[in-house]
C-alpha positions in Angstrom: 131.3 118.5 -55.6 128.2 117.2 -57.7 124.5 118.5 -57.5 121.9 117.0 -56.4 119.0 116.5 -58.3 115.3 118.6 -56.6 112.8 116.9 -57.5 109.9 119.2 -58.3 107.6 119.1 -55.3 111.0 120.9 -53.7 111.7 122.8 -55.6 107.8 124.9 -55.8 107.6 123.9 -51.6 104.8 122.1 -52.2 103.2 120.4 -49.0 104.1 116.1 -49.0 101.0 116.5 -46.4 98.2 119.0 -45.7 97.0 120.4 -43.2 94.4 118.1 -42.1 96.4 115.5 -42.3 99.0 117.3 -39.3 95.6 117.8 -37.5 95.0 114.3 -37.8 98.5 113.2 -36.6 98.5 115.6 -33.8 95.7 114.7 -32.7 95.8 110.6 -33.0 99.6 111.3 -30.9 97.1 113.2 -28.0 95.0 110.2 -27.5 98.3 108.2 -27.3 99.9 110.1 -24.7 96.5 110.1 -23.1 95.6 106.6 -22.9 92.8 106.3 -25.4 94.0 105.4 -28.6 93.3 101.8 -29.8 94.6 100.1 -32.7 92.4 97.5 -35.0 89.5 98.4 -36.5 86.7 100.4 -34.6 89.0 100.9 -31.6 88.4 97.7 -30.4 92.3 96.5 -29.9 95.1 96.7 -27.3 96.8 100.7 -26.3 99.1 101.9 -28.6 102.3 102.6 -26.9 104.1 103.0 -30.0 104.9 106.6 -31.6 105.2 105.6 -34.9 102.2 103.3 -34.4 100.2 106.2 -33.3 101.7 108.1 -36.7 101.0 106.1 -38.8 96.7 105.6 -37.7 96.3 109.6 -38.4 97.6 109.4 -41.2 95.0 106.5 -42.5 92.7 108.5 -40.4 93.6 111.2 -42.9 93.1 109.8 -45.7 89.7 108.2 -44.5 89.0 112.4 -45.1 90.7 112.8 -48.0 93.3 114.9 -46.8 96.3 115.3 -48.7 98.5 112.2 -47.8 100.5 110.2 -50.0 99.9 107.0 -51.2 101.1 103.6 -48.7 103.8 102.2 -49.4 103.1 98.7 -50.7 103.9 96.2 -48.2 
């Protein structure tokens, strides 16, 4: 069996996402479950029903607050 190469962040146990990012995603998920999470600028869009979309909104809010979140991948 070939040994898999681990990245440097995995070796030293560094977090990929910070605690603040986790809190932001948690808050977005809670708002989604309550039905108050809305998409679009200023929350003027439609109601969010997708779990993935709720996570994306939470991470986006965390980035705005300068939390430790990896950069968005270019589409």
